[in-house]
C-alpha positions as CSV (number, residue, x, y, z in Angstrom):
1,T,218.5,163.0,-22.5
2,E,219.0,160.9,-19.4
3,Y,222.7,161.3,-19.5
4,L,222.6,165.1,-19.8
5,S,220.0,165.2,-16.9
6,S,222.3,163.1,-14.7
7,L,225.2,165.5,-15.4
8,E,223.0,168.5,-14.6
9,Y,221.9,166.8,-11.3
10,S,225.6,166.1,-10.5
11,D,226.5,169.7,-11.0
12,T,223.8,170.9,-8.6
13,C,225.0,168.5,-5.9
14,E,228.7,169.3,-6.1
15,N,228.6,171.8,-3.2
16,K,225.7,170.1,-1.3
17,E,225.4,167.2,1.0
18,I,224.0,164.3,-1.0
19,T,221.3,162.4,0.9
20,S,221.6,158.6,1.2
21,V,219.7,156.7,-1.5
22,V,218.8,153.9,0.9
23,K,217.4,154.8,4.2
24,K,218.6,153.1,7.3
25,Q,215.4,151.1,8.0
26,N,215.4,150.0,4.3
27,L,219.0,149.0,4.6
28,N,218.2,146.6,7.5
29,R,215.5,145.0,5.4
30,L,217.8,144.6,2.4
31,K,220.4,142.9,4.7
32,K,217.8,140.4,5.9
33,N,216.8,139.6,2.3
34,K,220.5,139.2,1.4
35,L,221.0,136.7,4.2
36,K,217.9,134.8,3.1
37,L,219.0,134.7,-0.5
38,S,222.5,133.5,0.5
39,S,220.9,130.8,2.6
40,N,218.8,129.7,-0.4
41,L,221.8,129.6,-2.7
42,Q,223.6,127.5,-0.2
43,T,220.6,125.1,-0.1
44,L,220.9,124.7,-3.9
45,K,224.6,124.0,-3.7
46,E,224.0,121.3,-1.0
47,H,221.4,119.6,-3.1
48,N,223.4,120.2,-6.4
49,A,220.2,121.5,-7.9
50,T,219.0,124.6,-9.9
51,Q,215.6,124.6,-8.2
52,Y,214.3,123.5,-4.8
53,C,210.8,123.6,-3.2
54,K,211.0,124.0,0.6
55,S,207.5,122.8,1.3
56,D,207.8,119.8,-1.0
57,P,211.4,119.0,-1.8
58,D,210.6,116.3,-4.3
59,A,208.5,118.5,-6.5
60,T,210.0,120.3,-9.6
61,L,208.8,123.1,-11.8
62,M,206.3,121.9,-14.4
63,R,205.7,124.2,-17.4
64,K,202.1,124.4,-18.6
65,P,200.6,126.5,-21.4
66,A,198.5,128.5,-18.9
67,H,200.9,128.6,-15.9
68,H,204.0,127.1,-14.2
69,L,203.9,125.4,-10.9
70,M,205.9,123.1,-8.5
71,A,204.3,119.7,-9.1
72,Y,204.7,116.1,-10.3
73,N,204.2,114.4,-13.6
74,T,201.6,111.6,-12.9
75,Q,201.8,108.7,-15.3
76,I,199.0,106.1,-15.8
77,A,198.3,103.2,-18.0
78,V,194.6,102.3,-18.6
79,D,193.1,99.2,-20.0
80,G,191.1,99.5,-23.2
81,K,187.8,98.0,-22.0
82,Y,187.0,99.3,-18.6
83,K,189.3,102.3,-18.3
84,F,190.8,100.8,-15.1
85,I,194.2,102.2,-14.1
86,V,196.4,99.1,-14.3
87,A,199.8,100.9,-13.8
88,T,200.9,104.2,-12.2
89,D,204.1,106.1,-11.7
90,I,205.2,109.5,-10.6
91,S,207.9,111.5,-12.4
92,T,209.7,114.7,-11.4
93,K,210.5,115.4,-15.0
94,G,208.3,117.8,-17.0
95,V,208.5,115.6,-20.1
96,D,207.3,112.1,-20.9
97,L,210.2,111.1,-23.2
98,D,211.6,108.3,-21.0
99,Q,208.3,107.0,-19.5
100,L,207.0,104.8,-22.3
101,Y,208.9,101.5,-21.6
102,H,208.7,101.7,-17.8
103,L,204.9,102.1,-17.8
104,S,204.3,99.7,-20.7
105,I,206.2,96.8,-18.9
106,Q,204.2,97.5,-15.7
107,A,200.9,97.3,-17.6
108,K,202.0,94.1,-19.3
109,E,202.9,92.5,-16.0
110,A,199.7,93.7,-14.3
111,T,197.3,92.5,-17.0
112,G,199.2,89.2,-17.8
113,N,198.7,90.0,-21.5
114,K,201.7,88.7,-23.5
115,E,200.5,90.5,-26.7
116,I,199.8,93.9,-25.2
117,K,199.2,97.0,-27.4
118,V,200.2,100.4,-26.1
119,A,199.0,103.7,-27.5
120,A,200.6,107.0,-26.3
121,D,200.6,110.6,-27.5
122,A,203.5,112.2,-29.4
123,G,205.1,113.4,-26.1
124,Y,206.2,109.9,-25.5
125,Y,208.0,109.5,-28.9
126,N,211.5,108.3,-28.2
127,P,213.3,105.8,-30.5
128,K,215.3,104.3,-27.6
129,E,212.1,103.7,-25.6
130,I,210.3,102.2,-28.6
131,K,213.2,99.8,-29.2
132,K,212.9,98.5,-25.6
133,C,209.2,98.0,-26.0
134,V,209.6,96.1,-29.3
135,D,212.3,93.9,-27.7
136,E,209.7,92.9,-25.0
137,G,207.1,92.1,-27.6
138,I,205.0,95.2,-26.9
139,D,203.1,96.6,-29.9
140,V,203.6,100.4,-29.6
141,Y,201.5,103.1,-31.3
142,V,203.1,106.6,-30.8
143,P,202.8,109.4,-33.3
144,I,206.2,110.7,-34.6
145,Q,206.8,114.4,-34.0
146,D,207.5,116.3,-37.2
147,K,210.7,118.1,-36.3
148,Q,211.3,119.1,-40.0
149,K,208.2,121.3,-40.4
150,Q,210.1,124.6,-40.2
151,H,212.7,123.2,-42.6
152,K,209.9,122.3,-45.1
153,D,208.2,125.6,-44.7
154,K,211.4,127.4,-45.8
155,G,211.4,125.3,-49.0
156,M,214.3,123.1,-47.8
157,F,214.6,119.4,-48.2
158,A,213.7,117.5,-45.0
159,R,215.4,114.3,-43.7
160,D,212.7,112.1,-45.4
161,S,213.8,113.5,-48.8
162,F,216.9,111.4,-48.6
163,V,216.2,107.7,-49.3
164,Y,218.2,105.0,-47.6
165,D,219.5,102.1,-49.7
166,E,219.8,99.1,-47.4
167,D,221.6,96.9,-50.0
168,K,224.4,99.4,-50.6
169,D,224.3,101.0,-47.2
170,C,224.0,104.6,-48.5
171,Y,221.6,107.4,-49.1
172,H,220.2,108.8,-52.3
173,C,219.7,112.6,-52.3
174,P,216.9,114.5,-54.1
175,N,219.4,115.1,-57.0
176,H,219.9,111.3,-57.3
177,E,223.5,111.5,-56.0
178,I,224.9,109.0,-53.5
179,I,225.8,109.9,-49.9
180,K,228.2,107.2,-48.6
181,R,228.8,106.0,-45.1
182,R,232.0,107.0,-43.4
183,K,233.8,105.2,-40.5
184,T,232.8,108.0,-38.0
185,I,230.6,106.7,-35.2
186,Y,228.9,109.0,-32.7
187,E,227.7,107.6,-29.4
188,K,225.8,109.5,-26.7
189,N,223.4,108.4,-24.0
190,G,223.6,104.8,-25.2
191,I,222.6,105.7,-28.7
192,K,225.1,104.9,-31.5
193,R,224.8,106.9,-34.8
194,L,226.6,106.3,-38.1
195,M,227.7,109.2,-40.3
196,Y,227.0,109.5,-44.1
197,F,228.8,112.2,-46.0
198,G,228.3,113.7,-49.4
199,T,231.1,114.6,-51.8
200,R,232.3,118.2,-51.7
201,S,232.9,118.4,-55.5
202,V,229.4,117.1,-56.2
203,C,227.5,119.2,-53.5
204,T,229.4,122.4,-54.6
205,V,228.0,122.4,-58.1
206,C,224.6,120.8,-57.3
207,P,221.7,122.8,-59.0
208,I,219.4,122.4,-56.0
209,R,222.1,123.0,-53.4
210,S,220.2,126.1,-52.0
211,Q,217.3,123.8,-50.9
212,C,219.7,121.4,-49.2
213,L,222.6,123.2,-47.6
214,P,223.5,126.5,-45.9
215,P,225.9,128.6,-48.1
216,K,229.1,127.8,-46.0
217,T,228.5,124.1,-45.6
218,P,230.7,122.2,-48.1
219,A,228.7,118.9,-48.3
220,K,225.7,117.1,-47.0
221,R,226.0,115.1,-43.8
222,L,223.4,112.7,-42.4
223,W,223.4,110.7,-39.1
224,R,221.7,107.3,-38.9
225,W,220.8,105.5,-35.7
226,E,222.1,101.9,-35.7
227,H,218.5,100.7,-35.3
228,E,217.0,103.2,-37.7
229,S,215.2,100.4,-39.7
230,L,213.0,99.8,-36.6
231,I,211.9,103.5,-36.6
232,E,211.2,103.3,-40.4
233,E,208.9,100.3,-39.7
234,H,207.2,102.3,-36.9
235,R,206.7,105.3,-39.2
236,T,205.1,103.1,-41.9
237,K,202.9,101.4,-39.2
238,M,201.7,104.8,-37.9
239,Q,200.4,105.7,-41.4
240,T,197.9,102.8,-41.3
241,P,194.2,103.2,-40.5
242,K,194.6,100.8,-37.5
243,A,197.3,103.1,-36.0
244,R,195.2,106.2,-36.6
245,N,192.2,104.6,-34.8
246,M,194.4,103.5,-31.9
247,I,195.6,107.1,-31.4
248,K,192.0,108.4,-31.7
249,Q,190.9,106.0,-29.0
250,R,193.8,106.8,-26.7
251,S,192.5,110.2,-25.5
252,A,189.1,108.7,-24.6
253,L,190.9,106.0,-22.5
254,A,193.9,107.6,-20.8
255,E,192.2,110.9,-20.1
256,H,189.0,109.3,-18.7
257,P,190.3,108.7,-15.1
258,F,191.8,112.2,-14.8
259,G,188.5,113.7,-16.0
260,T,186.6,111.6,-13.4
261,I,188.9,112.7,-10.6
262,K,188.8,116.3,-11.5
263,Q,185.0,116.3,-11.9
264,K,184.5,114.8,-8.4
265,L,186.9,117.5,-7.0
266,G,185.4,120.5,-8.8
267,W,187.2,120.5,-12.2
268,S,190.4,121.8,-10.7
269,H,193.9,120.7,-9.7
270,F,194.2,119.0,-6.4
271,L,196.9,118.9,-3.7
272,V,198.1,115.6,-2.2
273,R,199.7,117.0,1.0
């Protein structure tokens, strides 16, 4: 209908003078906007960035459930008795994945406690960060995010359905077949992973193949971090009553100073400039 209407309109305008779509005064305004946008694009190129806040150049876009805003990610570590802030940091990243070790080591030095215990929420779960903390003798309690939930909901086998055999350095699949290690090593961002590959002839005729592999995938493939045993120990620890209690206490400790500050300022966000 729109196409036919446009043709009809064109026919009526063939022998008439067509008026300009953009008026002169509007054209000047659009030119000014174009110059402004071009200047903004140049600023992004100069800073090699995809976002830039003119009033606060160090701030970045933080995505919140209720709204997005240009802000900072404030990090704090609080002691378990008095709720004193013993370590602080400011991050321009909207996630906490690489903040655990940095803040934990600050808290350890500030308190002088050689056997420090650190509890953080699931947003801090990062195997690489946990490994650094363990190497420094820091006892870490961070819930492991369940990234296999959608897989499980579809009736597919999750990663934990494949059992690692430390003595033979292989995996046992749900059908009791062996997935052997290959020589392939994948390394990225300082994390080295080893590859374990199933046999095509076995996976092709497997009676429970539909719960394990997509139709076009020939055989099962698993990647294992070189320090995966450390994460397996952490997973076991997080299922203990002590770990559950630590995580339960965490929100009452770490959130307490933020609640106090916001209450004094009227239960709202506050500006620092």
